[in-house]
N, C-alpha and C positions, 0 to 999 in steps of 0.2 A: 632371846626374844625380848627380855626386859630392857636390855641395853638399847636395842633398836627402837622400842617404844619410847624410851626416855629421849633419844635423839630426835624423834619425831615431835615430841612435846617441845623441845628447845627450838626446833625449826618453826613450828607453828606459833610459838610465843613471839618470836622475832617478827613474823609476818603480821600477827595480831597487833603488836605494838606499832608497827608501821601503818597499819590501817587506822588505828586510833589517831595517830599523828596526822594522817592525811585527812581524816574527817574533821579534825579540829581546825586545820588550815582551811578546808572547804567551808566550814561554818563561819569562819571569820570573813570570808570573801563573799558569802551569800546573803542577800538581803531578806530572805525568808527563813523561818525557824524550823522547817520540817525536815531537816537533814537527819536521817536515821543513823544512830551510833551503833557500832558492833556490840554484841553481848559481852558481859564480863567474862574474862578469860578464866577457864576452869581446868587446871592441870590434869586433875583426875579424870575428867570427862574425856579429854583428848587421849590420855594414857589408856583408858578402858577401850576406846575405839580402836586404837592401834594394836592393843593386845588381842582383841577379838579378830581383827583382820589377819594378823600374823599367825594366830592359832588356826584359822581356816586354811591358810597357805600350808602350814606344817601338816595339817591333816591330809591335804591333797597329796603332798609329797610322800607322806607315810603310806598312803594307799597305793601310790604308784610304785613304791619300792617293794611292796609285798608280792 
């Protein structure tokens, strides 16, 4: 489960980095200053989310197998 959560973190980081780049490009092309920037990337926050989601799934599978 830890390996899957780590893979999700890497995938999310790549998407987050792409979003930051896209917002930067948009800001350069926009005449107004109210373009919202994504929040700071927090590896542990993403990892905790995926651990919890996969733990829920493991619990369901465990109950089904009983």
